[in-house]
N, C-alpha and C positions, 0 to 999 in steps of 0.2 A: 321467247327468252332463251338465251344461250346457256347451256349447261357447263359446269366446270370441266366435264370430261371433254367437251368439244374445244374448250379453251386450251386444255393441257391433256392430250390423249396419253401422255407418258406417265400419268399418275400410277403408282404401284397398286393401289387399291382399285383404281378406276373411279374413285370418289374420295372425299375427305370424310372420315368417320364423324358422325354427329355427336357433339360433345355431351349433351344431356343423356343420350342413350348410353354412352360409355359410362358416365357417372352412375347411372341407374344400375347397370349390370355389375360394376365394381362393388357398389354398395350391397346389392342383393347377394352376390356370391360371398362377400366378406361376412355378412350377417349369418348366412346359412352355415358357413364353415365354422364360425365361432359357436353357433348353437350345437352343431354336430360334435365339436370338441367337448363341450360341457356335457352333452348326453353320453358320449363315450366314456368319460371319466365317471359320471354318476352311476352308469350301469356296468362299468368295468368291461366294456366290449372293446377290447384292444385292437381287433382286426379292422375296426372302422378307421383307425389312424392311417394305415397305408392304402386305404381304399377310398371311402367317401371324402374324408378330410383332405387327403392328398389331391383328389379331383377338384375339390373346392379351392384349394390353394392355387392349383394350376389355372383354373378358370379366372380367378382374381388377377393373377399375373398377366394372363392373356388380354383381358379387357383393360387392364392398366396400360398395356402397350397400345391398344387402340385409342385410349384416352390421350396418351402421350402424342400419338399421331395426329389427333384432332387439334393439338396445340401448335404443331409445326407448320411452317409455310408449305402449302400445297399437300400436306400429309405425306411428304416424300422422304422423310428420314428413314434410313435403312434399319437402324437398331430397333426402334419400336415396332416396325413392320415385321421383321423377322421374329421378334419376341412374341408378338400376338399370333402369327401364323403357326409357329411351332407349338405354343402352349395350348391354343384352343383346339388343335387337332389331337394332341396327345392326352390332354387332361381328362376327357370322359372315360378313358380306358379303365382306370381304377374304379370308377363308379360302376362299370359293367361287372367288374370282379365282385363287388359287394352284392349285386343282385344274384350272382351265381351262388355265393355263400348262403344268402338268405333262403334261396330255394332249397338247398340242402337241409337247412334247419327246419323248414316247413315239413319236408318229407320225413325227417327224423321224428317229428312230433306226431304226424298223422298216421304214419305206417310205412316203413321202408319196403315192405313186401309188395307194395303197389308200384314201386318205381323200377324202371329198367336198370338204373344205376344205383349203387348204394349211396347214401347221403354224402359220405366223405368224398366219393369219387367226383361229385359235382365241383367241389373245391379244387381237387387235384387236377382233373382233366380240363375243365373250362378255364380255370385261372392260369394254367400252364399255357393254353392257347392265347389267353388274353395278354400274358406277358410276352409271348412271341409277337403278337400284333403290336404291342407297345414298342418292342425293340425295332421292329421293321419301320414303324412310323418315326421313331427317333432317328434312325439311320437316314431315312428319307429327308427328314427335316434338317439334319446336319448337312446333308449333301446339297440340298437346295440353298441353305444359308451360306455355304462356302463357295457356291458356284460363281464363276466370273463370266459365264456366257449364258445366253438364253437356253441353249440346248442342255447345259449342265443343270440349270434350274428345272427344266422339264423332266430330266431324268430323276431328280429328287422328288418331283411331284408324283411320278409313276411309282416310285418306291413307297411313298406314303399311301398312294392309292391301294397298293397291294396290302398294306397293313390294315387299312379300313375294310377291305374286302374280307380279309381273314376274320376280322371282328364281326362283320355282318353275317358271315357264314356260321360263326360260333353262336351268335344270338339266335339265328334261325333254328339250329339244332337244339339249343337250350329251351326255346319256346315250345318246340315239338315234344321234347321229353316232359316238360312241365304239363302240357296239355294232356299227354297220355297218362301221366300220373293222376291228374285230377279226374280224368274220365274213369280210370280203373278204381280209384278210391270211391267215387260217387256211385259206381255200379257194382261195387264189391267184387271186383275181378282181380285178385292179386296176381302179380307177375310170377311170383314164386312163394313157397311156404315161408312163414315167419322164422327168422333165425333166433337163436337164443338171445333173450333180452329185448327182442322186438315186440312192441305192443301197439295196437291200433288206437290212435288218439281220436278225440272228438273234434269235429269241425265247429268249434265254438265261435262266438262273436269276434274275439280277438284274432283268431286264425283267419277268419273271413276278411277282416280289415287288412291284415298283412298281405294276403293274396291279392286283394284289390290294389293296395299300394304298390306291390311288386309289379302287378300288371300295368299300372299307369306308368311307372318309371321305365319299365322295359319298352313299352310302346313308344314313349317319347325318345328314348335313346335310339331305337330302331329307325324312327323317322329321321333323326339327325344323321345316322350312319348312311341312310339312302341318299340324303341331300349331299353329304360330303363325298360320296362315291361319284355322283353326277358332277359335282363341282370340280373335283380333281381330274376326272376323265375329260372334262371340257378344257382343261389347261389353265395356266396362269393368266392368260389374256382372254379367256372365255367370258361370255356374258353372264353366266351363272355366278362365277367368283366375283365379278366386278359390279354386281347389283347388291347394294347394301341391305335392302329390306329382306332379301333371301337369307343373308347371313344372320341378321338380327332375329328373325322369326324362327328359321329352321335349324339354327345352331344355338344361338344364345338363349332364346326363350325355351327351347326344348330341354336343354340341359339344366337351365335354372329351375324350371318347374319340376323336373325329375329329381333334382337334389333336395328341393323343398318337400317333395312328396315323402322322402325318407325321413325328413325332420318330423313330419306329422304322423306318418305310418311307420313309426320307429320300431325296430326289432326289440329294443330294450323294453318298450311298453307292451308289445304284442306277442313276443316270443320268449319272455323272461323265464317261463317254466322249463324250457329246454336249454336255457343258457344260465345255469345257476352260478352264483358267485363262488369264489374259492372257499370262503368260509362255510357256505351251505353245503358245498360238495364234500368238504372235509368232515362236517358233522354227519352227513349221510354215511360216509365210509366208516367213521368211528362207530356209529350205531349198528351198521351191518356186521362189523367185526365183533362187537359185543354180543349180538344175537347168535352168531356162529359159535362163539366161545361157550355161551350158555348151553347151546344144544349139545356141544361136545361133552360138557360136564354132566348133562342129564343122561347121556348114553354111556358114561363111565361105569365099569363093573365094580369099582371100589366104593365110591361114595357119590351121592347126588345132592345137589342143592336146588331147591325149587324156589324160583323168584316170582313174586307176584307183583306185577307192575302197578305202581301207585299205592300199594297197601303197606309197603315197608316191612312185610313179613318175610322172614327167611327161615326155612327149616332145613335140617340136615338129617338124612336117613342113612344109617349104616346098612349095607347089604351083606348078609351072612352067606 
């Protein structure tokens, strides 16, 4: 049997995207993105909007482009092709940023003294690198999209490859630091003494589930990054890029499972104790201020009021 590639070797994809596969991924990414939006609003975790939800929107757009290509003659229309190639390369980057933030929240809960970096630095350092990788990939995608020659398109691919490699290196360092933290925590070997306000938390059932979910998501994203590195290094006409099953499994399926993993192992369910709502945080601060005020009154040399919680008894003693 003669393949479509042998009939028309000039196909941009090297194949025509399979319609039902494209519909499946568009639907799956759309559903997950909607669920993440509902969860973000319910738990008031607003950093999910520019991370996981943005990634889901990008993947939905990318797979919509592939679906569009499956409907065109020979799958050779330029607009949907460029639409899917740019979106599916860039979209997982915000998802990686979400994993960086979640690791910082886990460290804050279990004990910052066991981490080489302070919890906030995971967001600052790794998200900064992630943004740099995103910019490089976007520049490469724009360059490839606007190229009028094969050499120009290859230059764009090389720029995108640099962005993917930056992301791959960042994930490797992130996994190394996470593994070191878990080792130090489990063996009670703090990296430094606890700072003011640091407290060692308990590795409870919810924390374990969040770590498992984060591990699954990170592994899937890492596999996808390795695949994309090999794909872009092989070039636009390479066998890796022009084999549909590789893309469907090692890109689409990996990111789809990763994003659904965070639907089920959601930080709102599992890390809510270290991410209080604004109302709860305000109540805590008000209570703390009241306590400090009462202590100040008790230590006053003029008069003292003794408050007994829950009894409603208030006594005032004059000091002579």
